[in-house]
N, C-alpha and C positions, 0 to 999 in steps of 0.2 A: 504494500499499499504505499502510495506517495503522500507525503505530509503536505497538505494545502494550509494557507495562512488566510484567515478570514480577517479583513481589516474593516473595522465598523468605526465610523467616526462616533464618538461620544457627544452629539450635539444635542439630542433630546434625552432626558433621563428616563428610561422606561424600565420598570420592574422586570426581573428576569424569572419567568416561570414559577416554579415551586421552590422558593427558597426556604430550606428547612432550618431556620435559625434557632439555635439552641439558646436558652435562658429562661428567666421567669417570665410569668404572665406579666407582672409589674413593669419589667423592663420592655418587654414587647409592646405593650399599651403605651409607654412614654414614648417610644420611637415608632409609633403606628403610621404617622404621616410620612417620615423619613423612609420607612421600609416600603410604604406603597409607591413612593414616587422615585426613590434612589437620590443619592447626593451626587451631583453632578461634579465632575473631577475639576479641581483648580488647574491654572496654568503650570503650577509648580507642585510636584508631588512624588510619589513613589509607585505610579501604576507600572512602570517596568524598571526593577532596581539595576538592570543592566544597562539601562541609559538609552535605550533605543524606541521608546514609545513616539508615535508618530503625532500625538496631540498634547504631549505635556514633557515639560523639562524637568529633569530628576533633581530633587532636592538634594541629593548626595551622589556624586559621580563615582566615589570610591566605595560604594556599598559591597560589602561581603554577602554576596547572593548564594542561594542552593545552586550547585552544580546540576545540569539537566542531561537527560538523555531523551530519545525519541525513537521512533520507528521508521525505517525506511525499507520497502519491499518486503515487509514482514520480519525484519531483523532488527534488533536494537541498533541505534546509532547515534551519532553526534548530533546536539541539537544547535540550530542555528537560529538566532534571534533577529528578525528583520534582515535576514542575510549574512549576519556577523556571527562567527563562531564565538561563543562565551564560555568555553570550559575553562576550568583551572585546577588547581591541585589541592587535595583534601585527604591526607593520610589519616586514618582514624582507627580506633579500638572500639569495637562494637561488643556490648554486653547483653547476654541472653539469660532469659529465665522464663519459666511456665507459672510462676507464682503470681496470683491475681495483686495488682497494684504495681507490678514491675514496669508498666508502660506509663503509669500515670501518677506515681508518688515516688519520686526518686531524691535521694539526698547523696551529696558529694561533698568530701572534705579535703582540700587541697592547700598547698602552700605556693604562694606567688613567687616567681622566680626574682633574682636580684641581677643587675646589670653590673659589668665592670666599672671601676671609678673612672678610668680613662675613657675618653670620647672615643667614637669609632674612627677607624682608620680605612684608608683606600689605597693599598699599596700592593699587597700580595694576597690574592685570593686564598683562603685555607689557613692563612695565618695572620690575619688582621684583627684587630679589636672589634668586637662585633657586639650589639645590642638586640634585645628581643624583637623591637619594631622592624629590624631587618630580616629577621628569620619568620615570624609569622604576625601577619596584620591583626588577626583575630582567632585565637584559640577559643573553641567553644564547645558546649554541650548541646545535646538535641534530643527532641521528642517528636514524634508523629502527632499531628493536630487534626481534629474534624474540621472539615469545611465543604459543605455540600456544593459551594460555588467554584471548587477547585477540581482538578482532574480526579476522576473521570467525570465530574459533574453529576454526582448520584447522591442520594441521600447518606447521612451519616449519623449513626447513634453514638454519642460520646461515651468512653470508657468501654468500648464493646470489641471483642475479637470477631464479632461478626462482620466487621469493616474490612477484613483481610481481602486482599486481592487473590485470585486463583491462577492456576496453570504454571507451576513452577516448572524450570527455575526462573522463568522472566517475570513471573507474577504480572502478567500484561493483559488479565482478564477480570471483569467486575470490580467489586471493592467499593467502599465508601468515599466520598469526596474527601480528598486527602492533602492538607498543607503541612509544613515543615518548620518547626520551632528551633531556632538557633538562640542560646543564651550565649552572647559573644563577649569577650574580655579584650579590651584595647590596651596595648603596652604603651609606656611613655617614650617621649623622644622626638616625635615628628607630628605635631599638631597643625592644622585642626582636624576634627573628625569630618567636618563638612567636605573637604576635598584632599584630605591627607589620611591620617592613620589615628593619632592621639588625641586625648583630652587635653593634656599637658606634658611637661617635659619630666615630672617627677613621680606622677601618680598613674596607677591602673584604673580604669573604669569599666563599666559593662553596660550592655543594652540587651533587651528583649527584642528578637526580629521574628517574624512569621511570615515565610514565602509561600504563597500560592501558585498555581499554574492555569491560565485561563485556556484550557485546551480540551477538546471533547475526548471520549475514549479512543485509544490506539493512536493519539495525537493527530487525529483525522483533520480537524480544523482548531485553529489557535487565532485569538484575538490579538493581532499584532500591535494594537495600541494599549495593551496592557496584559503583555504575555506573563510576566513574573511580578504581581504586585508584592509590595512588601510592606508590613507594619512594623514600625520602629520606635522604641521608646527607651530612654537611658533608665537604669535603676536608680530610683529617687528615695531619698531618705523619708520623704512625706508621701511616695506613692503618686505623685501628680506628674504626669508627662510634661516635658519641657515646652512642647509644642504638640500639634495634632498627630497622632501615631498613624493614622489611617493613610492608604495610598493615595485617596483622593484629596486629602487636605495636608498632608505632610508638608513641612516647609522648613526654612533654614534654622528656625528656632528649634524645631523637633530634633535636629541633629547637632545642637549646640548646648553643652552642659550649663548649668546654672548653679545657685548656690545650694541647691538642695541635692545635686547629684553625689552619688556615692563615689567617693574617691579612697583608693586603697593604695597602701604603701607596699613597695617592693618587699617580699619576703613575710607579708602578713600571711596568717593563717585564717582561711574562709570556711564556712559552712554553706553549702549551696543546696537549697531546697526547692524543686518543681513539682507542682503538684495542682490538683483539681480544688480549687478553694470555694468554699460556700459564700454567697454574696448576702449583703445586709438585706436587700429588698428580695431575696429569693432566688434560687437558681444557683449556677456556678460559672466560674471562669479560671482560666490557667492563671496560676500566680508562679513568679520566679522571685525567690527570696535569697538574697546573700547576706549572711551575718559575718561581718569582720571579727573574729575572735580575738584578735590583737587589739584592736581599737574599740571593740564593742559598739560599733555602730553598724546599723542595718539599713540596706536599700532594698526596694522591691518595686514590682510592677505587676498589675492584674490586667490581663488582655480582655477586657469588659467593654461592653458598649457604652457604659457610664463613663470610662476613659477615653472615649472616642475612637475604639478600635471599630473597623467596619470590613467585611468581606465584599468581594468586588463581583458584579454582574457580568458574565461572559458576553451577554449581548451587547452592552454598551458602555462598560467600564465604570458604571456608576457604583455608588457604596451603600452599604446597607449596615446600620449598627448592629453588632454582633458579639456575643460572648464566645469567644474561642475556648474549647476544651480539648482535653487529650483525646486522642482517636481509640486507643487500644486499652485493655485491661492488662494484658500480659506482653512481655518483650520476646515472644517465639519468633522462630526464624522467618516466618512468612508475614510477620505484623510490620510492614515496611511503608514507605511513602513511593508508590509505584513510579513515579516520574522521576525521582532523584537518580543521580548516576551512581551512588552509593546505595547499597542495600541497608538503607539508614534507618535506625531505630533509636535505641538508648545508646548514645555515642558520645566518646570524648574524642575530639578532633583538633587539628592544627591547620588553619588555612595558610599555606605556604605558596611559594612560587609566584610573589608579587613583586618584592623589593630588589631594586638594583642600586648598590652603591656606585657613586661617580666621582671622577677627579674634576669634572667640569660639567656644567649644564647649559645649553645654548638653545637660541630661538625661542623667544616669549610670545605667549598669547594671553589676552585678558580673560577672566573668568567672573561673570556675574554671579554673586553669591546673595543678592538681595540687599542685605544691610551694607555691604560694600563690595567692591570689584577686586578680586585677588589677581595675581598673575601667575601662571605656571610657565615651565620650561618644557621644551619638546625632545631634546636630544641629550644623550648620556654619553659621555666620554670617559673611557677609564678602562681598567683590566676586566671589570665585571660585566661589559658589553662586548660581546664577540666581534673581534676584528675581521674574521673571515667572512661574515655574512650578516652584517649588522642591521637588523629591522628593514630587510628588504630582499628582492630575489626569490630564492625558493624558500627563504625563512618565513615561517607562518606568522611570526610577531610583526605588526604593523608599526607600533610605536611603543615606547617604554612609559610614555607620558601618563599622569603628570609628574614632572619633576621639579625639585626645589633645591636652591643653593644653600649650602651651610650658612647659618646665621639669618636665614629669611624669617621675618616675624610676621608675614602675612599681612602687610600694611598695618602693623601695630597691635594685631589682635592675639598674638601668641607670643610664647617664649622663643628664642632663636632656635632654628632647626640644627641638630646636632651633627649633619653630615650632608653633603652633597648626594642626592638620591631620587630615585624615581619609584612610584607605586605601581606601575604598569596596569593601570585599570581602565583609562579612557577608551582604548580602541578595542581590546580583546580580553579584558579581566584577567590577564595573567601573563606571565614571563614564558612564552610559549618556546623560545629556545633555551629555555633551562640554563642560562648562564648567570643569573643573580645570586644573591647572597645565600639563599636556602639551599642551593646545590652545591655547596662546598664545606668542607669539614670544619666549619665555623660555629657548629652547635655545642650545647653544653656537654663537658665530658667530666665534670666535678661538681660534687655537692655546693662548693663555694664558687664565686665568679673568679676567673683569671682574665685571660684575654677574651674569652668566652663568658657568656653569662651562666648562671646557675639554672637547672631545670625546674619545670613545674613538679612539685611532688605530690601525686594524687592518690588517696587512699581508695579502696574498693567502694564503688557505689553501692548502696543499700536501698531496700524498699521495705518500710516498716521494720528496719533493723536486719532483714536478711539480705545475704549477698547474692550476686548473680553467678550461678554455677558454670557458665560457659562464656568463652570469648571468642573473637575473631577479628583479625588484622585486615584491614582494607585500605586501598587508595584508588582515586580515579585520575591519577597522573597519566596513564597510558591513554585516555581519551584525548589528551592535547598532544600526543605524540602523532601529529597529522602526517609528517613524512615518514613515519616508519610502521605506524600501527594502525590497523583496520582488520575488519572481518575476516579478510583472506590472508593478512600478514601477521598472524599472531606471534610470531617470532620476535617482532619489533616491539611487542607490547611488554615492556618490564622496566623496573628501576634498578640503578640510576637509568634515566632516559638515554637511549642511544644517542651519542653525539654530544652529550653534556660535558662541557670542559672541566667540570669539577670532579666528575666520576663519583659522585657521592649522593646518597639519599638518606634523610635522618629515618630513625627507626625507635621504637618502643622497648623499653627494658623494664623487667620485673625485679624489684630490690626488695630486700628485707633490711630495715633499719631501726634499731631499737625495738625489735620484736614487732614492728609494724610492716605489713605487705604493702608496698607501694609501686605506682607506676611512674616512670619518668620518660622523657621523649628528647631525642637528640643523637648523641653518639656515646651514651653512658655505657661502660663496659663492665662495672662493678656489680654484676647482676646476671640474669638470664636475658640474653638477646634474641633468641628465637631465630639465629642465623643473620641477625642484622637485616640488612635490606631484602634478605630472601624471605623474611616472615611474611611478606605480602602475597606469596604465593604466585598464582598464575591467572591469566584471564578468565573470568568466570562465565557461567552460562547465562547469568543474569544480563550481563552488558560486556562486550569485548574490552570496553575501556576501562572496566573494574576489576582491579587485581584483588584478588581475596584468598586468603588462607583457608584451610579446612577449619571446621569448628573445633575448638581445643577446651579442655577442662581448664576451668580457672584455677591457677596454682594457689590462688589466696583463700580458697573456700574448704 
């Protein structure tokens, strides 16, 4: 089957069919008028977090979106958004359990990493001083979410395994309408969030994001004006979003922290709880709550209609106030988001393959951010940009932009950037020639920072106190190996990616420290490494671009 794109202008707000909105009768009554007519999208928002909507300018061009797959001629294939390949790299550790609650009530405990005292250097890849913002722009935790207005546009009963798609191993038949929650953490050092990475130069911050997909079953038709709408809201100490979180109304304030945004120090110990929370007016909605056990501060966000969350009409991209809730009860193998490039469920993941450090950046372009006009640079010069095929010719990477020079304060709105560097997000959402910082051995190799930072130290996630008995390593890096990897060229689907000059790919390590069973990510060797980059296994039957290990017993249970 050939994927076709339905380009429908959102000129008139028309309700889309049967919208099975979850939530209380009181909430539905409050928003009855909006539900009936729909909320027309503003000129700026997040109708397509990849930045390719035909009717709206994105509020954040560097959004960390969920990586997608599609179907071509009956086989899983790469997703192209309005003709643009938008894949990127997401190594992950998946946790599996058949225990009720394991997919709708999850707690993680982790220690945030610390960066070297010295500022980043750009001289010798693999031996430079490196900070976390150069390695992963958004480590995150995930959970499948109910959304009847998301692929495959079918009713979804919250907290129920009845939503699971069928037809393994591709899981491309049936199932409830499915969205994907990422609780993202942003490292310090390369602000602002609106067009770069960080909240500031000294703190970590976090945000609740929920991505939907406006495509019919089998990816037969997609609305090109709102293909991947995203909800976005920072974790706030008062629980109030900094700006509208919905795709229709999201704006620059939505992506700008304020005095209530939870800021966390490097090295802090966190308790992270994601669950279906009861609402004061009745009904439920997803809550993400982070308690900083070091500073005793808490930040949270509830994905409710009351807080401005809306799902999106496939027909006309209009918004409908909505209480998002977890999709499944258990974290079984088949309980996934069927349109994601990963077999995603309850996952800890590191969004890599974006940052490229530079000795020099050139060719400026203005960028209107609403409250002010910023400037970004387009061309990266230096050892992290391939000299043999730099962003042209057979190289699938079009550009590394946006880039910023060391010391840039973004017209006085941020502390000075710590290094010349690019986020590789404006053109294709990733470093598709794999020559940037994440593909060199600049990852944590010690519990204390040296020239590299220290790692995240993550305890085993639990559901109502019970651990997850099985794990699986995955990465969708192979989907972006467009020159070497495809359904008929599986030998080129591997990590490190063929041709990557650094010949390195980060990996998960199981460690026991002071009697605690922990997971770390990078190049840690004082533990069980599962073969380092070999841990990701081979192309899976789910999608050729998904490298997945066999399902393994969790060593910490």
